[in-house]
N, C-alpha and C positions, 0 to 999 in steps of 0.2 A: 174765622170759624174753627172751632176745635173738633178735630177728628181724632178718633182713638181706635186702637186695635183691641177687639173684645176677647181675644184668646183663640187658641188653637181649635177649640171646640166649634166656635162659630165659623171659622174660615174653612173647616174641613168636613162639615156636616153635609150629607146629601138629603135633600127634601124636595117634595113636590110643590112647585110654585107656579103661579100664573104670570107669564111674562108680558110686558108691554111691547107691542110690535114696533118695529123700527119706524114705520110711517107715522105712528102716533107720537113717538119720541121726537121725531124730526120737527113736528109742529110745536113742541114744548121749548125748543131752543132758539134763542135770539142769535141768529147767525151773524148779524152785523156786529153784535157785542163780541162774539168770538173773534171776528176779523180784527176789531180794534185791539183786543187783548193780545193777539199774535203780533200786531204792529208795534207793541211796546217792548218786544224782545230785543236783545242786543243783535245787531246785524251789521256786518262790515260794509254793506252797501249804503247804509244811512247811519253812520256812527254818531253817538251822542255820549255825553258824560253822565255817569250814574254812580251814586254812592260816594260823592265827594265829602270832604270833611266840613263840618258845620260847628260854629261856636255855640256856647251854652244857650244863649238867648234864642237864636234861630232854631236850634234843635228842639228846645222845650216848646216853643210855639208851634212848630210843625207837628210834634207829637200830639199836642192837645187839639190841633186843628183836625186831626183824624177822628175825633170823637163822633162827629156827625155820621161818618160811614158806619160805625158800630151801632149808633143809636137807630139807624134806619134799616139795619140788616134784618131784623125780625119781620118788618113790614114786607121786605122783598121776599123772604122765605114764604110768608103767608100768601102773597100774591101768586107765587109759583105753585103753592099747594092747592090753591083754588083752581088754577089752570089744570093741574093734574086731575083734580076731582071732576072737573067738567069733561075731560077727555076719557077718563077711565072709571069714574065712580068711586075711586078709592080716596078716602079722606085722611089727612095727616095733620095732627096738631103739634105745635112745638112743645107743649106740656099737656099730656093726655092723662085723663083720670079714668080708672076702671074700678068697679066695686060698688058697695052699698051707696045709694044716693045721699044718705045722711050718716056717713061713716064718722066715727070718733077716733079710730086708730088707723093711721095711714103710713104705708111704707113709701119712701121716695127713693127711686133707683133709676139707673139708665143702663142701656146695653141689653144683652140677651137675658140677664137675670130678671128684667122686667116681665118677660114672658112667663117665667116660672112663678114669679110673684102674682101676676094677674090670674093665672090658672088656679093657684092655691087660694087666693082671696075669693075667687068666684065659688070655689068648693065650700069654703067656710061660710059664705053668705047663704048659699043655697041649702047646704046640709045642716048647718048649725045656727043659722040666723044671726051670725055675728056682724056687727057694724064695722066692717073693715074695708080697706081699699088700697089701691096702689096708684101713685102719681108717677108717670113715666116721663123722664126728662129726655128730650130729643135735641134741645139746643142748650149746650153748656156754656160755650163762649161764642158770642157775648151773652152773658146771663141777662135774662129779662125778668125783673122782679114783678112787674105788674101782671104779666101773663102767667107767671108761676102762681101767684096768689089767687088769680082769677080761676085757675084750674083746681086749686085746693078747696075741698068742701068747707063751707063756713062752719060746719058742725065739728070739724076736726079739733081735738084737744091734745092729741099726742102724735108725734111724728118720729119714725125711725128712718134715718138716712143711711143708705148702704153705699159704701165706696169700694171699688175693686182696685185699691191701691193703698199704700202706706206712706205717711209723711212722718218719719221718725222725729220725735221731739216736739211735734206740733200739738195744738189743742184739738185739732180735728182735721180730717181729710178734706180735700177740695170741695166736694159736693156738700158735705155737712156745713162747712163754713159759709157757703153761699146761701144755703137754706136758713141757717141761723141768723145771718145778717139780714136776709129778706124779712124774717119775722120781727127782728128788732126794729128795722126801719119802718115797718108797718104798725108798730106798737102792738103786736100780737103777743104780749108777754104772758098771756094765760096758756099758751101752747107749750107743752113740754117737748123738747127736741133732743133726741139721743142719736148716736152714730155708731156704726159698726163696719168692720171689714170682712170681706168674703172673697172667695175665688182667686186668691193670689196664686200665680204660677199655674193657671188653668185648673185650680182645685174645683171639684164638683160643687155645684150649688143646687140643692134639691128641695122639693116641696116641704119635707119635714124640717129643713133649716129655715124656711120661710115661716113656718108655724112657730119655731123657736123665737124668731124675731118678734112676732106678734105677742107671744106669751110674755116676753120681756116687757113689752109695752103695757100689758095688762097688770103688771106688778104695781103695788102701791108706790114703790120707789124703784123705777127701772134702772138698769145699769146705764150710765151715761156714755161709756165707751166699752166696746166689746168686739170679739171676733166670733165668727160662726163657721163651722165646718172642720175645725180641728179641736184637739184637746190640749189646751194651753196649761201645762203643768209647771210653768216657770213664773209667769206673771198672772196667771189665773183669770184671764179676761174672757175665756170662751164660754158660750152659752151651752147649756145641756140640750142635747138633741133627742127627740122622742122617736117613736117607731116610724117605720116607712109609711108614707101617705101616697096612695094611688089617686091621682087626679086626671088620668088619661081618659079620653072619650070612650064611651061604651063601644064594645066591639073591636077594640084595638088588640092585635096579637103581637106579642113580643118574642124575639128570638135572640139567642146568643150562640156564637160559633167560636170555639177555641181552636187555634191552629198554630203552625210554625211559620216564621218568616220565609217567604219564597215558595211555600207549598201550594199556592194557588187558592187558598181559602178566601182571602180578602178580594182577589180579583173576581172570583166566582160570585161572591155576595154582592159586589158592586154591580155586576152585570144583571144579577137577579132582581135587585131592587129597582134598577132603572127600567128593566123590562116590565115589571109589575106597575110601576108608576106611570110609564108612558103608554101602556097598552091596555090598561084596565081602568075602572072607575075608582079603584082603591087609592088612598093616600099612602105614601111611604116615607120612611125616614131611616137613615143609616149613619152610623159613625163607627170609626175603626181605631182601635188602640194598638200601638206598636211598641214592642220592647226596644230598648236602646240598642240592642245588638243587631237589630234589623234582620238580616238573613239568619235563619235558625232560631231567632228569638220568638217569644210568645206573641201571638196576635189575638185580639178579641174583637169580633164583629158584633155590633149592636144594631139589630134591625127591628123596625116596627111597621105594621101594616094595619089599615083600618078604613072604614067607610067615611070617617070624618077627618078634617084636618088635624094634624098632630103637631102640637106646640109643646115640646118637651126637650129642651136643650141640656139633657143629662143622660147618663148611661142607664141601660136596662138593669134592674135589680131583681125582678121576679119574672123570669122567662117562662113562656108557655112551651117553647121548644128549645132544647139545649143540645148542642153537638160538640164533641171533642174529636178533633182530627189529629191523629198521631203522625201520619205520613202524608 
């Protein structure tokens, strides 16, 4: 299974979530399987040989014999997902589609950017009637071609695949190559597939950048390789980004607090957002930027509050309340 770190933004954001209680989680775990797994660990009380040298024939055959484990992994994930749905009512698909039911232009992405893409696509569908959508990848390794293609609308004619990494010298980043190979093996040669990079080094990925990706797809000849979020004045691969697009739920209030490291601004805001989230019906979100100098450096607190869930993994740009703390 391929796990990946989605960036500082994801790991350090404060948001209001509904937790699964421990008793429910306990029923989701096969404790006998956990016991067997622990029994496979190295232990001086029952020593065994592990990792010994193998000849080419044996090694090659053993590696290929592991195929069945990867082939069956998606079924195991789906079985657990059904169990979670039965216990909690929350459904999870390995490849999930959001957007227009007959979309022609689709973004393929994974990680927190899928949230921004989904919110933006929903806005474009509802406000402008565009036939766009987002396919969210939750299982990257092992890649499942059949499930990916089943989740992709049959009406899709153009795909934009976004990767949060760079493979220097390659013809495409990892997700792009998987998607392109899936289309090739399925003989979907009529589908135009392009790829771009975003968010490197925790660079912001915002709704107007999603719009730029869709606009590239709308072109008669879209750019096959591009970047979004920067101005590339060296290799000129960057897409032009339009005006800011607000896709937040109605009634959301945005706040920004500028302070200095160790002056208490960040701590006070963390306490405030937790008090509001835990003691009122409002939903809350917070993220904090720190200067590299830490103590004495500039800090920026980004807070959002509203009556509806807030899915916006990017900084506040148009604050309803702005505070600058000098001391």
